[in-house]
C-alpha positions in Angstrom: 7.0 20.7 21.8 6.2 19.4 25.0 7.9 15.7 25.8 5.4 12.9 26.1 5.0 11.1 29.4 5.4 7.5 29.3 2.7 5.3 29.0 0.9 8.4 28.7 -2.5 8.6 25.7 -1.5 10.8 23.0 -3.3 13.8 23.4 -4.1 16.5 20.5 -0.7 17.6 20.3 0.7 14.4 19.9 -1.7 13.2 17.3 -0.9 16.9 15.5 2.9 16.1 16.2 2.6 12.9 14.3 1.7 14.5 11.0 4.5 16.8 11.2 7.4 14.4 12.4 9.8 13.6 9.8 9.0 10.5 8.0 6.3 9.3 10.7 3.6 11.0 7.8 4.6 8.8 5.1 4.8 6.0 7.2 1.5 6.0 9.0 -0.4 6.5 5.7 1.7 3.5 4.4 0.2 1.3 7.5 -3.7 2.6 7.0 -3.4 2.1 2.9 -1.9 -1.5 3.3 -4.6 -2.6 5.8 -7.2 -1.0 3.6 -6.2 -2.7 1.0 -5.8 -6.5 2.7 -9.3 -5.5 4.3 -11.0 -5.2 0.9 -9.8 -8.3 -0.2 -11.3 -10.2 2.6 -14.9 -9.4 0.8 -13.4 -10.7 -2.1 -14.8 -14.5 -2.1 -13.0 -18.1 -4.0 -14.8 -18.6 -7.4 -17.5 -21.4 -6.8 -18.2 -20.9 -3.2 -21.5 -19.9 -1.7 -20.7 -18.7 1.9 -24.1 -19.1 3.0 -23.9 -22.9 3.4 -21.0 -23.5 5.3 -22.3 -21.6 8.6 -21.9 -25.1 10.1 -19.2 -26.7 9.0 -16.9 -26.1 11.0 -18.9 -26.5 14.4 -19.4 -22.9 15.7 -16.5 -22.8 18.4 -14.0 -23.5 15.9 -15.1 -21.5 13.5 -15.2 -18.4 15.7 -12.0 -18.6 16.8 -10.4 -19.2 13.5 -12.5 -16.7 11.7 -11.3 -14.3 14.6 -8.2 -14.0 13.3 -9.0 -13.6 9.6 -11.6 -11.2 10.5 -14.4 -12.8 9.2 -12.4 -13.9 5.8 -12.9 -18.0 6.7 -16.9 -17.7 6.7 -17.2 -15.7 3.6 -14.4 -18.1 1.9 -12.3 -15.0 0.8 -9.3 -14.9 -1.3 -7.7 -14.0 2.1 -9.5 -16.9 4.0 -5.4 -18.2 5.8 -4.8 -15.0 6.6 -1.3 -14.5 8.4 -1.6 -18.3 9.8 0.3 -20.4 7.7 2.7 -17.1 8.2 2.6 -17.5 12.1 2.9 -21.2 11.6 6.1 -21.7 9.6 7.8 -19.5 12.2 6.9 -21.4 15.0 8.3 -24.7 12.9 11.8 -22.5 11.9 12.3 -21.1 15.8 11.9 -24.8 16.8 14.1 -26.3 14.4 16.6 -23.9 15.0 17.2 -25.0 18.6 17.6 -28.5 17.2 19.5 -28.2 13.7 23.2 -26.6 14.4 22.9 -25.2 10.8 19.9 -22.8 11.3 21.1 -22.3 14.8 24.7 -21.0 13.1 22.4 -19.0 10.5 20.2 -17.5 13.3 23.1 -16.2 16.0 26.5 -16.3 13.9 26.2 -15.3 10.3 24.1 -11.7 11.4 21.8 -10.2 8.8 22.8 -12.8 5.9 21.6 -15.7 8.2 18.6 -14.2 9.5 17.2 -13.6 5.3 18.3 -17.3 4.7 16.1 -17.8 7.5 13.2 -15.7 6.4 13.1 -17.5 3.0 13.1 -21.0 4.0 10.3 -20.0 6.6 8.3 -18.4 3.2 8.6 -21.3 1.2 7.7 -23.5 4.7 4.7 -20.8 4.5 3.7 -21.6 1.0 3.7 -25.3 2.0 1.6 -25.5 5.0 -0.5 -22.7 2.9 -1.4 -25.3 0.5 -2.0 -27.8 3.1 -4.3 -26.1 5.2 -6.4 -24.7 2.0 -6.7 -28.6 0.7 -8.5 -29.2 4.7 -10.5 -26.0 4.3 -11.7 -26.7 0.8 -12.9 -30.2 1.8 -14.9 -29.3 4.8 -16.4 -26.6 2.5 -17.1 -29.6 0.1 -18.4 -32.1 2.6 -20.9 -28.9 3.7 -22.3 -28.6 -0.4 -21.3 -25.0 -0.6 -19.5 -25.7 -3.8 -21.2 -24.6 -7.0 -22.0 -28.1 -8.8 -22.3 -26.6 -12.3 -18.2 -26.3 -11.9 -16.1 -29.6 -12.3 -14.6 -30.4 -9.0 -10.6 -30.8 -9.8 -11.2 -27.5 -12.1 -12.5 -26.3 -8.6 -9.8 -27.3 -6.5 -7.1 -26.8 -8.3 -8.4 -23.1 -8.8 -9.4 -22.6 -5.6 -5.7 -23.7 -3.6 -4.1 -21.6 -5.9 -6.1 -19.0 -5.4 -5.7 -19.3 -1.3 -2.4 -19.8 -0.9 -1.7 -16.8 -3.0 -3.9 -14.8 -0.4 -1.6 -16.6 2.2 1.3 -15.1 0.1 -0.4 -11.9 0.1 -1.0 -11.4 3.4 3.0 -12.3 4.3 3.8 -9.7 1.6 1.7 -7.0 3.1 2.9 -8.1 6.9 6.3 -7.7 5.5 5.5 -4.6 4.0 3.8 -2.6 7.1 6.9 -4.2 9.2 9.8 -2.5 6.8 7.8 0.7 5.6 5.3 1.5 8.0 4.6 1.7 11.6 4.4 -1.6 14.3 4.2 -5.2 13.5 2.9 -5.8 10.6 1.1 -9.5 11.0 0.3 -8.3 14.5 -1.2 -5.4 12.5 -3.2 -8.0 10.5 -4.7 -9.7 13.3 -5.9 -6.4 15.1 -7.4 -5.8 12.2 -9.1 -8.3 11.8 -10.7 -8.6 15.6 -11.3 -4.9 15.0 -13.6 -5.9 12.5 -15.8 -8.2 14.0 -16.5 -6.3 16.9 -19.9 -5.3 15.5 -20.8 -9.0 14.6 -20.1 -10.2 18.1 -21.8 -7.4 19.6 -25.2 -8.0 17.2 -25.5 -10.9 18.6 -24.5 -10.2 21.9 -28.0 -7.8 21.8 -29.9 -10.4 20.5 -29.0 -12.9 23.2 -29.6 -10.6 26.2 -32.8 -8.9 24.9 -35.5 -9.4 27.4 -33.2 -11.4 30.0 -32.7 -9.7 33.0 -30.4 -12.3 34.2 -28.1 -12.6 31.1 -28.1 -9.0 31.0 -26.8 -8.5 34.4 -24.1 -11.3 33.0 -23.1 -9.1 30.5 -22.5 -6.6 33.0 -19.8 -9.0 34.7 -18.8 -9.9 31.9 -17.4 -6.3 30.6 -16.2 -5.7 34.1 -13.9 -8.8 34.2 -12.8 -7.5 30.6 -12.1 -4.0 31.7 -9.9 -5.2 34.3 -8.5 -7.8 32.3 -7.9 -4.7 29.9 -6.1 -3.1 32.9 -3.8 -5.7 34.2 -2.7 -6.6 30.6 -1.6 -2.4 30.5 0.1 -3.3 33.4 2.0 -6.2 32.5 3.0 -5.0 29.0 4.6 -1.5 30.4 5.9 -3.2 33.7 10.1 -3.2 33.7 12.8 -4.7 36.0 15.6 -2.3 36.7 19.3 -3.5 36.5 21.4 -0.9 38.0 24.9 -0.2 36.0 28.0 1.5 37.5 30.1 2.7 34.7 34.0 3.3 36.0 35.5 6.6 35.6 38.2 6.9 33.2 40.4 10.0 32.7 40.8 11.6 29.4 43.4 14.9 29.3 42.2 16.8 32.0 38.2 15.7 31.8 36.9 12.3 33.7 34.2 10.5 32.3 31.9 7.7 33.3 31.4 6.9 37.3 27.6 7.7 36.2 24.6 5.5 37.7 22.3 3.9 34.6 20.1 1.0 34.7 19.3 -1.5 32.3 15.4 -2.5 31.8 14.2 -5.7 31.4 10.5 -5.9 30.7 8.6 -8.4 32.1 6.6 -9.8 29.2 9.6 -9.3 26.8 7.5 -11.5 24.1 4.5 -9.2 24.1 1.9 -11.0 22.7 3.6 -13.2 20.4 3.0 -16.1 23.0 -0.4 -15.6 22.3 -0.6 -16.2 18.9 2.2 -18.4 18.7 0.2 -20.9 21.3 -3.7 -20.2 19.3 -1.5 -21.2 15.9 -0.4 -24.7 17.5 -3.9 -25.1 18.9 -5.7 -24.3 15.5 -3.8 -26.4 13.5 -5.1 -29.7 14.7 -8.5 -28.3 15.1 -8.7 -27.7 11.8 -7.3 -31.5 10.9 -10.1 -32.6 13.5 -12.6 -30.8 12.8 -11.9 -32.4 8.7 -11.8 -35.8 10.4 -15.1 -35.2 11.8 -16.9 -34.3 8.7 -16.0 -38.0 6.9 -18.3 -39.4 9.7 -15.1 -41.8 10.3 -16.0 -45.3 12.1 -14.3 -47.4 14.9 -10.9 -46.5 17.0 -11.6 -43.4 14.8 -14.9 -42.2 15.9 -14.0 -42.8 19.8 -10.7 -40.6 19.4 -12.9 -37.6 17.6 -15.1 -38.4 20.3 -12.9 -37.6 23.1 -11.3 -34.7 21.7 -14.9 -33.4 21.0 -15.6 -33.9 24.9 -12.4 -33.1 26.2 -10.0 -31.5 24.2 -12.4 -28.8 21.9 -12.0 -25.1 22.0 -13.0 -23.9 25.2 -13.1 -27.4 27.3 -10.5 -27.4 30.2 -8.3 -29.4 28.4 -7.9 -26.6 26.0 -7.6 -24.0 28.5 -4.7 -25.6 30.4 -3.1 -26.7 27.4 -3.6 -23.0 26.0 -2.3 -21.8 29.8 1.4 -24.0 29.2 2.1 -23.0 25.9 1.5 -19.6 26.6 4.5 -20.2 29.6 5.9 -21.9 27.0 5.9 -20.0 24.0 7.0 -17.3 26.3 10.0 -18.4 28.0 10.7 -19.7 23.9 10.7 -16.4 22.8 12.5 -14.6 25.3 15.6 -16.8 25.0 15.7 -16.0 21.2 15.7 -12.0 21.4 19.0 -10.3 21.0 18.7 -8.1 23.6 18.1 -10.7 26.5 21.1 -12.8 26.1 23.3 -12.6 29.7 26.2 -13.6 27.7 26.2 -10.4 25.9 24.9 -8.5 27.6 27.7 -9.1 30.2 30.8 -8.9 27.7 29.4 -5.8 26.8 29.4 -4.4 29.9 32.9 -5.5 30.6 33.8 -4.0 27.3 32.6 -0.6 28.2 34.1 -0.7 32.0 30.6 -0.9 33.4 29.3 -3.5 36.1 26.7 -4.4 38.0 27.4 -3.7 41.8 28.4 -6.1 44.0 29.0 -8.1 40.6 31.9 -9.2 39.4 32.6 -8.5 35.4 32.6 -11.5 33.4 31.1 -14.6 33.9 29.5 -14.0 37.4 27.4 -10.9 35.8 26.5 -13.3 33.1 24.9 -15.5 35.8 23.2 -12.8 37.5 21.5 -11.4 34.5 20.8 -14.7 33.6 18.9 -15.0 36.8 17.3 -12.1 37.0 16.1 -12.9 33.5 14.7 -16.1 34.5 12.7 -15.0 37.7 11.3 -11.5 35.4 10.1 -14.0 32.7 9.0 -16.7 35.1 7.0 -13.8 36.4 5.6 -12.9 33.0 4.7 -16.0 31.7 2.4 -17.1 34.2 1.1 -13.5 34.9 0.1 -13.5 31.2 -1.1 -17.3 31.2 -3.2 -16.0 34.2 -4.7 -13.4 32.7 -6.2 -15.2 29.7 -7.2 -18.1 31.6 -9.7 -16.1 33.8 -10.6 -14.0 30.6 -11.3 -17.2 28.8 -13.1 -18.8 31.5 -15.6 -16.0 32.6 -17.4 -15.9 29.1 -18.4 -19.9 30.3 -19.2 -18.5 33.7 -21.6 -15.6 32.6 -22.8 -18.0 30.0 -22.0 -14.8 27.4 -20.5 -17.4 24.8 -21.2 -14.4 21.9 -18.4 -12.7 22.8 -16.0 -15.9 23.1 -14.5 -14.9 20.3 -13.6 -11.0 21.5 -12.3 -13.2 24.8 -9.1 -13.2 26.5 -7.0 -13.3 23.4 -8.5 -11.3 21.2 -7.8 -8.0 24.3 -4.2 -9.1 24.6 -3.7 -9.2 21.2 -5.5 -6.0 20.7 -4.2 -3.8 23.8 -0.5 -5.4 23.4 -0.5 -4.3 19.6 -2.2 -0.9 20.3 0.8 -0.5 23.6 3.5 -1.4 21.0 2.5 0.5 18.0 1.3 3.8 20.3 5.3 2.8 21.6 6.9 3.3 18.6 4.9 6.3 17.1 6.4 7.2 20.5 10.1 6.8 19.3 9.3 8.8 15.9 7.9 11.8 18.2 11.2 11.9 20.5 13.7 11.3 17.5 12.2 14.3 16.2 13.1 16.3 19.0 16.4 15.6 19.4 16.4 16.7 15.6 15.0 20.0 16.5 17.6 20.5 19.5 20.5 19.1 17.5 20.0 22.3 14.8 
């Protein structure tokens, strides 16, 4: 079987090889089935709610952004309306706390797999708490819109609805972990990917209605789609770009044979964090937006009303300050996420190189190597962070410039997530295919 080229799009032969590879077929089927089960759950409504009455409850922009990740589960008030959001938020909080709290940092870095399992357990507990809190906020918004069945006792409805939405968030977490452990790709990212993909027909229908019989808007639609295509190309380049650091191995003589002395390289990705900074930034921005939307429904007065008006005018989704905040958060989370990736720790890499008698040409082993690697990683991460944030900013601004707001939910955030998740999944499939080739060679 021919070896697939790096970065190539899988062809018919590669697709056939997927089903023949050892263990890969079962992983693919498991992933597809779990995604199908999750998407079926999106269409199961919470008991006692009239979804058709809540369309204006959260505001069009906020509703569109939140509904994008849930794949329509929020607007339909599904049992999976919270989706994977509470887990992402709790993961962010735990990772930030691990930098501040020494005990958590020790669990993450020094206690190995047992420590990471402990942190995962804490993250799950926090997910349940956040899911309950978000469920209360969303249900209050639904109640303010008059979408609750008046024939149901209020406290009975709220108790069962909060429990249902919290259980749905836990189920989404379980599906995500099952896909990551037994399937192909990152479970959480794939759930978001499937949700975004499911909304494409809805966004396109709205866009057709907007541009019909309007030549100017049709032109702007073509311009916007062209910007999206360029964005996709830039995303692919950014996700696949690497910085190669050349390594020289020392020669060793064992008996009459000489080992080592070969040149190799360590590939560092320009954007090592992938789509996670985008997801993290969105989660951070969406959480306060939900709270402000809830407060607006309470018709506040005085200083609170002034604060909410200021937020609506300057800080709401799509506003310049929101876009700038998203830009800065993406940069921050790219650096932060890269700093906790085990394979990108300069000191550990330098120690391993010294241990196996390898070095960077012209750099002394040990501390000088760690400092050199740290300098290189800082520069590459800086380029990747600002490139990722700039792509997001350009594509996000395109919808405002062209006036085609119906595709705002399918903007830069969605494109980067979809392309990034697709590339990551294809790369994992390619690893399985290459492993199968080596198995056949050894046989």
